[in-house]
N, C-alpha and C positions, 0 to 999 in steps of 0.2 A: 504494500500500500504506500502511496505517496502522501505527502502532507502539503498543506498550504504553503509552508515555508519553502518547499522545493519548487513551488510555482512562483516564488517571489512575492507571495501575498502574506502580509503579516496582520492585516486588519480588514474588516469589512464594515465600513461606516464607523459607528460608535460601539459596535458589538465587541466586548472584551475577547481577547485572543483565547482565553480559557473556555469560552462558549462557542468556539468554532472548531469543527473537525472536518476533514475530508477523507473519505474512504475511497481509495482508487486502486483497483486491482492492477497488478503488474501486467502490462500488455493491453490495457483498455485504451483503444484508439480514441474514444470520445473523451475520456478523462485526461489522458496524457497529451493529446494533440488538440484538445478543445475544438474538435470538429465532428464529423459524422462517420467516422471510421468504426463501424460496428464490428467488433471482434468477439471471439468466444469469451474472452475475459470480461467484456462488457456485459455479456449475457449471463455471467456466472453469479451475479449478486444474490439472486434468490436461493442459491444452493450452497454458497461458500461461507455463510455465517455473517457476512457483512451487514445484511439487513437487520439481524438481531443485534449486532454491535451498534449500528446506527440508532436503532430504537432505544437501546439502553442508554446511549449517550444523550439522546433527546430527553428521556425521562429524568436522568440525573441532572442535566443542565437546567431544565425547566421546573423540575419538581412535580410534574404533572404526569399521571399515567391513566390509562383507559379504565 
């Protein structure tokens, strides 16, 4: 996975850095190239655990769960 820092992004508006996360599978043409290169890595998010990781991050960061 890559991080915002690897993309040269340290902030998004006024959102604190601790409240920002980027989950990017290695080889994801959309995430890494910021284009429309749909690769197997891009399609893996539903099965590789990143969706659960992202949901846990959102719950932790916002304090809100379903």
